[in-house]
C-alpha positions in Angstrom: 102.6 88.2 90.3 106.3 88.9 90.3 106.2 91.4 87.5 103.5 93.5 89.2 104.5 97.2 89.6 103.2 98.5 92.9 100.4 101.1 92.9 102.8 103.6 94.6 105.3 103.2 91.8 102.6 103.4 89.2 101.3 106.6 90.7 104.8 108.0 90.9 105.2 107.3 87.2 101.8 108.2 85.8 100.5 110.6 88.4 97.4 112.5 87.5 96.7 110.3 84.5 95.3 107.7 86.9 92.9 107.9 89.8 93.7 106.8 93.4 90.7 105.4 95.3 90.6 107.1 98.7 88.2 104.6 100.2 89.9 102.0 102.4 89.3 98.4 101.4 90.5 95.4 103.2 92.3 92.5 101.5 90.7 89.1 101.9 92.0 86.9 99.1 95.4 85.1 99.0 96.3 87.3 96.0 97.2 90.7 97.5 98.3 92.2 94.2 96.1 92.0 91.1 95.3 94.0 88.1 93.3 93.8 84.9 90.6 95.3 82.7 87.5 96.4 84.6 84.2 94.6 84.4 81.3 95.8 86.6 78.3 94.7 88.5 75.9 97.0 90.4 73.8 95.2 93.0 72.6 95.8 96.5 72.4 92.8 98.8 71.8 90.4 95.9 74.6 88.4 94.4 72.9 86.6 91.5 74.4 88.8 88.7 77.8 88.8 90.4 77.9 85.0 90.5 76.8 84.8 86.8 79.7 87.1 85.9 82.3 85.0 87.7 80.9 81.8 86.1 82.1 83.2 82.7 85.7 83.3 81.5 87.5 86.2 83.2 90.6 86.5 80.9 92.5 88.2 83.8 89.8 90.8 84.3 88.8 92.4 87.7 85.2 92.5 88.6 84.3 95.8 90.4 81.1 95.3 92.4 79.1 98.3 93.6 77.1 96.9 96.5 76.1 100.4 97.6 78.5 100.0 100.5 76.0 97.8 102.3 77.5 95.6 105.1 74.0 94.0 105.8 74.9 90.9 103.8 77.9 89.3 102.1 78.0 89.5 98.3 80.8 86.9 98.0 82.1 83.9 99.9 84.5 81.1 99.3 82.3 79.3 96.7 81.8 82.3 94.5 85.5 83.4 94.9 86.5 79.9 93.9 84.4 80.2 90.7 86.3 83.4 89.8 89.7 81.9 90.5 88.9 78.8 88.4 87.5 80.9 85.5 90.5 83.1 85.1 89.5 86.3 86.9 92.3 88.2 88.6 90.0 89.3 91.5 87.1 91.4 92.7 86.7 94.8 94.4 83.5 94.9 96.4 81.9 98.1 97.7 80.2 95.9 100.3 80.8 92.8 102.5 82.2 89.3 102.1 82.0 86.1 104.2 84.1 83.0 104.7 87.1 85.3 105.2 89.3 82.7 106.7 88.8 80.4 103.6 89.2 83.4 101.2 92.8 83.8 102.4 93.5 80.4 101.0 92.1 81.0 97.5 94.5 82.3 94.8 92.3 85.2 94.0 92.3 88.9 94.7 89.5 90.1 97.0 89.1 93.6 98.3 86.0 94.6 100.2 84.8 97.0 102.9 84.1 94.4 105.5 82.5 91.1 106.5 79.1 89.7 107.4 78.2 86.0 107.7 74.7 86.6 106.4 73.9 85.4 102.8 72.7 87.8 100.2 69.3 87.8 98.5 68.9 85.7 95.3 66.4 87.8 93.3 68.7 88.7 90.4 68.3 92.5 90.8 71.1 94.7 89.5 73.0 95.2 86.3 76.4 94.4 84.7 78.9 96.1 82.5 77.9 99.6 83.2 79.7 102.6 84.7 79.6 102.3 88.5 80.8 105.1 90.8 81.8 105.0 94.5 84.5 106.7 96.6 84.6 109.5 94.0 85.9 107.1 91.3 84.2 106.1 88.1 84.8 102.5 87.3 84.3 102.1 83.5 84.2 98.7 81.9 87.3 98.3 79.7 89.4 100.7 81.8 92.2 99.3 84.0 92.4 98.7 87.7 95.5 98.0 89.8 95.2 96.7 93.4 97.7 96.0 96.1 98.4 96.4 99.8 98.5 100.2 99.4 95.2 100.6 97.6 93.6 100.9 94.2 94.4 102.9 91.1 92.2 103.2 88.0 93.3 104.3 84.6 91.6 104.6 81.2 94.6 102.9 79.6 97.0 100.1 80.6 99.9 101.5 82.8 103.4 100.2 82.5 
């Protein structure tokens, strides 16, 4: 993404009109810089709804997943990340864990998460999509904008830059 403006430069330019996420996320995908409109999933240790979302056309959106910070299971691995990449999503931000981290580094897709766990998630279909999710003191509102890079995450009600 050669035209991507860094989160630091965006914050310098737009300051308090955007929100900087204080929680530290690790980068797992090959794409370290990604941005787009926010779509959301709320799920805890169950990735059925997350997978359904990434099976649809992403149109450059970023899926923000509130997994309640659980590191007990992985919510995404190489197969589901591959779905997102093929369906035009910019990436995912997961308040939870991922697996297949070595393979995720080879997929042209943004993946930020708290950590890793090789254990698969449940497949019960619990959770919800396209609703406001909150973690790390930030409200992630569907339709708002998210900007992710090596320095962190910014969220804004409107497109920046």
